[in-house]
N, C-alpha and C positions, 0 to 999 in steps of 0.2 A: 570496585563493583565486581561481584561474582559473575563469571561467565556461565550462562545457562545453556542447557541443551534445548535447541529449538524443537527437536522432536518430542522431548518430554513436556515442554510447554504446551504443545498442540495436543498431544495425546491426553493430557490431564485437563483439557478444557473442551467440553462438547460444543461450545458456541462462543469463540472469540470474535465472531462477526466477520469483519473485513480486516485484513492485516497487510502491513507494509514492512518489508525487510530491506535494509540497505547496508552495504559494507564492502569489504575487500577480500578477495580470495586469499587463501593461506600463503600462496607463493608470491603475493603482492602484485601480480600481473594484471588482475581484472577488477574493475568496479562491478559490483554485483547488486542487483535489485530483484525483489520478488513481490508479487501482489496476489492475494487470494480473496475470493468472495465466498460467502456461505449464505444459506437461506433457510428460513423456517416456513415461509408461505409458498404456495404454488407459484405466485407471481415472481418471487425472488429466485426460486429454484429453476424457473423457466428461462435460463440465460446461458450464453456461451461467450467466450472471448474470441474475437477475430482480429487479425492484423489490419491496421489502418494507417497506411503510409509508414512512417518510422515508429509509430506507436501501436496501440490497440484500442478497441472499443468493445463495449458489451452490446449484444443484440439478443432479441428473443429467439430461443430455440424453436418454439412453436408460436408464430405470430398470432394465431387464432386464440391463444390463451393469455395474451398480454392484456392486462387490465389497466394498470397505472404506470406509465413509463417514467414519471417525473424524477424518481430517486434511484431508479435501477438501470436506466439506459444513459450511458455517458462514456467519455474517453478516459480511462484510468491512466493511460501513459501517453505523453507527447514529448517530442524532442525539439528543443530550441537551440540550434547551434551546438555548443559543447555542453549543454545542460539537458538532463533527462528529468522530467517531472512525473511523479507517481502519486495519485490520490484516490480517495474512495468516493469521488463524486465529480460534479461538473465544475468544481473549483480548479480542476486541471486547466480548464480554459481561462479562468480568472488569473491564475498564476502565469500562464503562457502570455496572455495579453499584457499583463502588468510588467513582466520582466522584459517583454519586447519593447516596452516604452521606458526602459532603464529604471524601473522600480525594483526594489529588493523583493526577495521571497516573502518576507514578513509584511512589507508594505502592501504587496499585491493582495494579501489575504485580509487586510483591514476591513474591507467591505463585505466580508462573509462571516457567517457564524455557523453554529451547529445546525443539523437538519431539522426542518419543521415537522417532525414525525412524532409529536407527543403521544404517550407519555415517555417514550424512550429518549427523544431529543438526541439522536445518534450523533456522536462527535464527527467532525470533519477532520480526517487525518491526511497529511500531505507530506511528501518528501521531494527533495531536489538534490540531484547529483551533478557535480561540476568537475570537469576534467580539463586541465589546461597546462601545457608545457610539461607533461609527464607527472603533474601533481593532481591529487584527487581529494576532494572534500565533499561533504554532504550535510544536509540539515533536515530536520523533521519538525512538523508542527501538529498541534492538536487544538481545535476550537471546540469547547465543550460547555454544556450548561452548568450553571453554578449549583452543584449538588442536586441536579434534577429540576431546578427552577428555570423556566424559560425567560425570566426577567433579566438575566445577566449572562454574558458570554465570557468565559475564562479562556485566555489565549496563552499558549506556551510554545516556545520555539527552542529547539535543541540543535546546536551546530557542532559539527565534528570536522576538525581540520587535520590534514595529513593522516588520513585513516590508516591505522596499523594493519598489517597483513593478518588475515585470519579473523579479524574482528568485524562485527556488524551490530546493528541495532534493530529491534523488532518493536513495532507499536501496533496496537489493534483497537477496534472500536469498543468492545465490551469486556469487562472483567470476566464474565461467565454468563451462562444462560440465566434467564429470570424474567419476571413480569412486574414492573418494567425492567428493561435490560440495563444493568449498571454500567456506566461509562468507565472507560479505561482510566486508571489512576497512576500517578508517578511518572518517572522518567522512562523513555524507551529502554527495553531490556537488552543487556549486552549478551550477544550470542556468537557462536563460532561459525565461520564461513569456509567451506572446503573449496578445493581446486576444481573438482569434477562437477560440471554444471548438471549433467544428466542424473548423476547420483543424488545431487542436492534436490533437484526437482522431484525425483521419485520419493526421496525421504520425506519431503514436505507433504506431498500429495497423500502418501500412505499414512501420515501422522494425523491428517485432518479427519474429523469425525465423518464417518462414512455416510450417515444419513443427511447431514447438513452441508457438506462441501459441494461447491458448484463448479468453480473454475480456478485455475492457477496459471500465473505468468512468471517466468524466470528469465532474466537477461544477464549475460556476462559481457562486459565491454573491455576490450584491450586498452589499457591506459596509455600505452605508447602510440598505438595506431588509430584508436577510436573505433575500430571495427567491432561489431557485436554479433553475438549468437543469442537466439531466443528459443524458448520452449513454452508451449501453451498446452495445458491439459484441461479438457472439458469433460465433466461427468456425462453430459448429454450427447457426447459423440462417440 
């Protein structure tokens, strides 16, 4: 698979929607994840990321303008022991609760499907990072409508063991802007992951469409020690 430039992927797409990146830094020392949200409506754009325990949650920037919180207020990132969960919706909690009961990542998502926001039927994208004994692996999932039909949910899981230094994968909700919005297709995209977290966060943020970008989260976790560093960038702050 060809390694793509994440910057070019973002610069060439005005509306990838919400995106998850998971991988390993080029020096092999850090497990890396990033999550961004975008918005076309005032309700979607009226959000910020805030830290919440070991993870983050979305909240309204201006509570007086919040109309429907159902699909926009959630915890995108939660930590369960040596696992970090990253998703684009409240399935973060579903995965957390399932894996806490010894279910697998895939089993935990069996009770969920794409979002009920027809005609888009936004895919639910999810990721899990697992660090144990100096080893690092991760998986990504997408639950999507069957070619835009809400009658059937297509489920895909992609697992990556012994992640190679400098490699990561990128999955997002929409192929591009449109009405209705076309769901992501194919495997997560292979991208490069640098060592410098601040430079990576800045390059991601500057590559996202200026009008539609809302918030960005980036975390680097030291694979040996489990200690992490986090960067959050909010357009509304």
